[in-house]
C-alpha positions, 0 to 999 in steps of 0.5 A: 869480115864475119866472126867466122872469118875471124876464128879462122884467121886465129886458128891459122895464125896460132897453128903458124905461130905455135905449131909449125917448126920449119925454117924458110928463107925470106919468110918468117912463119911465126911473124906470119902467124902473129900478124894473122892472129892480130887481123883475126882479132881485130876483126872479131873486135870489130864484127862484135861492135857493129853486130847490132848495126846490120840487125844482128840475130833478132833482125829489126822492126820498123813502123811507119804511120802515114797520115793522109789528112787531118782525120785519124781514120785515114792513117795508114800503118806499114810495118817492115819486118826482117827476121 
């Protein structure tokens, strides 16, 4: 779940909890609103915690040096870059 989805769930939950004044039989819309806000908050927390594990905004850069023999002139450097 991304940050956008989390914000959407929080907004829908807040609307159901604070702005809707309808009574239904079998479904408590205020409880559904609180549940959606809680799920959105937990989703946002996890999105922010794991932001850097998949690269985040800055991407990643990895440099790999492969030595083919004992001589320094036989080194190859590969750079993987995702921006």
